[in-house]
N, C-alpha and C positions, 0 to 999 in steps of 0.2 A: 109647141113643135116648130123646129127649124124648117126653113124652105131650102136647105142645102141637101145635096145628095151624098156628099162626103165632107166631113168637117172634123175639127179637133175641139175638144172642150178642155178648158183650164180651170181647175178647181182653186179658186182664190183662197178658200179656207185652209186647204192643204199646203199651199205655197206659204201662207203666213205662218202656219204652224212649223214648217221647216225652218223658216227664217228665225223664229223664236227659239227653236231647239239649237240651231247652230250658234246663235248669239249666246245662249246659256253656257256654251263651252268655252267662251272667250273671256279674257279679262276685260276690265272696263276700258283700258287704254288700247285695246286692239280693235281695229276697224274691220268690218266685213265688207269685202268687195264681191258683189254678185257678178259672176261670169255669164254673160249673155250673148257670147259669140254664137255663130252658126244658128241664127234666128232663135236664140235662147234655147239651145239644144233642141231645136224643132218645136218648141212650145209657143213661139211667137214673141219676138223681141219687143214690140210695142206694148202688148198686153202685160208681159212680165215686168218690163221696166216700170210701168205705171203702177203695178201692184207693189213692187219693191220700194219705189219712191214714197208711196203712201205709208209704208211700214217704217220709213226712216232710213232706209239704205241710201246712201249718197256716194257710193263708189261702185263703178261698173267696169268690168273687163270685156273688151271686144277684140275681134281678130284684126280689123282693118279700118282705115279711115272713114270709109263710107258708113260702116256700122256706127262709128264714133259720132259722125255728124248727125246721124239719125237719133241717137240717144241724146245728143246735145239739144236737138230740137224739142225733146220731151223734157229735159231736165237742165235748164240753163246754168245751174250752179254746181252740178255734181263733178266729182273727180272721175274722169273718163280716161282709161288706160288702153291704148292699143297694144295688144300682146304680140301680134304678128308683124309681118314686114310692111313698111310703108315706102312707096315709090318716092324718089327725090322730088319728082314733080308735084307730089301732094303734101310736101312739108309745110307749105304756106297755109294750106287749109287747117292743118293742126295748130299752127302758131295763132292764126286769126281766131280760132274757135276755142282756144285754151284746152287743147287735147294733150294729155300726157303721152309720151311715146317711149316704147321699149327700144333701146339702142344697143348696138354691139358692133358697129362699124365705124372706124375712125373718120372715113370720108363723109358719112352721114352727119357725124357730129360737127365737122367743119362746115358742111353745107347748112346745117341748122343754125349755126352761129351767123353765117352770112345772111341767110333769109331773115333771121330775127333782127339783125342789124338794120336791114332794109325797112322792116316793118316797125322798128322801134318798140319791139315787144319781147318780153322774156318767154321762155318755153321750158316746161318741166320735162325732164328725161329720167327714165328708170334704166340704169345700166344692168344689163343681163350678164350674170356670171355663169360660165360653163363649169359645172361641177361633175358632170358625168352622164348626162342625157345625150350628148353629142348632137345637140340641135343648135338653136341660137345661143350665143354667149361668147365671152372673151375668156381666154385661158390666163393662167396665173402670170405667164411671162409678159402679158400685154397690159397688166393692171397699171403699172407706173405710167406708161405712155398715155393711156386713156385718162387717168387721173389728172396728169399735167395739162392735157388738152382742155379738159372741163374747167380746170382751175383758171386757166388763162383767158377763157371766154368771158364776155361781159353779159351775155344774155341767157346762158344756159343755167338752169338750176337743177342740181342733182336731187330730184324729188324722191327717188327710190333706188334701192339696190335689190336685185331679185335673182332667183334661180328657180329651177323646176326639178322635182324628183323623178327618177326614172322607174322605180319599182317599189314605191313606198306602200302600195296595196298589198304586197307580199309580206305578211307579218311573220312568216315562218323563219325568215332570215333578214334581220334588220341591219346587217353589217354594211351593205352598200348605201342605203339612205343615211345611215350614221356617218359614213365616210363623206357623202355629199354635203351633209349639214356641217360637218367640221370644216370642209373647204370653204363653204359659204361664210362661216364665222371668220375664217382667216381673211377673206376678202373684205369684210366689214372692218376688221381691225386695221388692215392695210389703208383703206379709205380714210379712216379716222386719223391714222398716222400721217396721211398726206393732207391733213386739215380739210377733209371733206366729210360733212355730216349729213347723210341722206335723211329726209324726213321719214321715210318708211323703209323698213327692211322686210321683205316678204318672199316666202318660199312655200308656205303651207297650202296644198290643195285640199279637197274634201277629206281624203283619208287621213291626212295629217291633222286636219282641224279636229277630227273626231278622236283620233288615237294618240296623237303626239303633241301635247300642249307646249312642249319645249321649243317647238319649231314655229310657233305662231308669230313671233316678232310683234309688230304693231299694226300689221295688215295681213289678212288672210284672203285667199282667192278660192271661193267656193263655187263649184259648177254642178256636177251631177247630183250631189247630196241635196242641193238647193231644190232640185225638182223631184226629190223623194225617192231616188235610186241610189242603192249602196254602190260604192266605188268597186267593190268586189265581194263575192260570197264570203271570203275569209275576213274581210273587214267587218261585215255584219256579225259573223260568228264571234269574233274576238271582242267586239263591243258588248255582246250579250254576256260572254263568259266573264268579263271584267266589271260587269254591272255599270257600265257608262250609260248615263241617262240620255239616250239618243234615239228617238223614234222618228222615222222618216215616212211620210205619206206620199205616194205617187200623185203627181199633179195633173198628168195628162190622160185623157180618154180619147180614143180615135174611133169614129163611127162612120158608117155608111148606110145605105138602104138597099133593099132587094129591088132589082130592076125587072126580073122575070122569074117565074117558077114554071117548071115543066116536068112531066113524068116521062121517063125514058126506060126502055126495056133492058134486061141484062144483055151484055155483049156490046153495048153502045160505047164507042171511043169518045173521050172528052178532050177537047182543046187541041192546040197546036202539037204536031208531032205524034198525035194519038198515043200519048205516053201513059194514059190510064184508061182501062176498059172496065165498065160497070160489071161487077160480079153478080148483081141482082137488079131487079126492077127497082128503080129509084126515083125520088123526086129531087131535082137539081135546081138550085137558085143561082141566078147570075147576079153578081154584085158589080156596080160601076166604079171599081177602084183597081188599080194595078201598080206595076213597078214605076210608072211615070209619077205616080202619087207618092212613091217612096216605099211601097210595100215590096219587100225583097223577093226577087223572082226565085231565089233558092228555097223558099218556103213552098214551092209547088209540091202538090201531093202529100204534104206533111203538116202544114200549118193548120191551125183551127181558128174559127171565129165563134162568137156567141150570138145565138138568136133565141129569144124568149128564155134565156137562162140555160140553154143547152148548147153543148159543144158540137160544132159542125165542121167536118173535115173539108180541106180544100181538095178539089178534084182536078187532076191534070195540071198543065202548065199555067202559071200566072201570066196574064196578058199585059199589054201596055197600059190599058184603061179598064180591064175587066178581069174577073176571076169567077170561078164556079165552085159552089160548095154543096155538100150533100145535106139535104134537109129532110130525108126520109123519116126521121124520128121526131120531127118537130111538127105538131098539129097546126092546122090553119095558117100556114105561111102564105103571104100574099104580097104583091107589088107594093113598094113604099114602106114596108116594115123595116124597123131600125135593126141594125147589125153592129155589134161591138167588135172592133178589130184589136184594140188594146183597151183594157179596162175590165170592169166587173158587170156581170149580168146575173141576178139571182144568187146562187151559191158559188158560181164559177167565175174565174178571173183568168184573163190572158194578159201577161205582163210583158214589158219590153225585155225583161230578163229571159222569160220563156222563149220569146221569138228569137232572141240573140243565140240561145243555146241551139235551137233548131237550125239557125242559119250559119252557125259556126262563127259568130262574131261577138260583139259586145253591145250592151244596151245603148251606149253612146252613139253608135252608128245607126241603130234601128230608129232612135228618136231624131237625131240631127238630120236624117235623110228624108223625113217627111216633107213633102212638097210645101215650100213656103207660101205658095199661092192658095193653099186650101184655107178656108175661113177658120179663124180661131175665136171661140166664143167663151168668154169668162162666165163661169157659174159661181153663184154665191149661196149655195145651199146651206 
């Protein structure tokens, strides 16, 4: 029994199973990059990287240089790619620690060459191609200028050429991702025509890894599927319909404890704003978890938790550090008892997908917003 009041459990066996499943969909020459940004989608970057490293994963995608340096402290020889924006003032950190950078700005490329020259070290860059997501990336008219700048540099190595799909999870109409992939292929050809041969070409996210092997290149970036969550319901349905051998197992369980149980008469208002009034005499449990822990406030009066294998409805508004739930139908509830916020208890399960539907968002947000200060405990059942 843990001594924590609210904590996250990481199922190592489930994570290893997902890694094995995703690898089985790749060719031998294609590398798996585990995306561990945003505290490994809320799962705990330290715990996840250590498990991935033990399984042989040696490429990691992060959002920023601080995440990159943390992963480097855990894995001295891994390929670590910063997918997001890096401040010019932090470029030296990347160069010194052999961190690969996503680039799409000519001034940053010039600055990288200057800093690399000062340090007498080379730096790996991955040029981001804009193919239709309208985020990071260079447009076709800029290719030649960027290619020439990279060619004339003495310390920059074009380690990768990359892009990102905008709607590849929507398998009902594949015209847009097909268009994006075609534009990416054209960029690869142009780079090679300019005598630039990137080590890696990569564009496949989790949905593409599962459904579109033609997009794999020689590196894929898997995030949400790694953690046992389908990129979208239609991706899961299509995978089943086409008999693709892909089974994903949720990795994360989120738990808390009962802090207090009280019996209250009908007509009693619950919580801030008096937004819910008990319609009958009820037993109410107070849980020491709230929106500061990452439990979405929009789940007030509609979310459910699991206690002793039974579903218990949230009552009233979720507070910063507390919430109230109805335990009238659960026998022998008492202080200290375990409560499942995300996960399984008995025959019932509350998933990140369930909560996302109720909160009108996506499971990515439900998971990645779990407070990083909460303890992560690796289980090896």
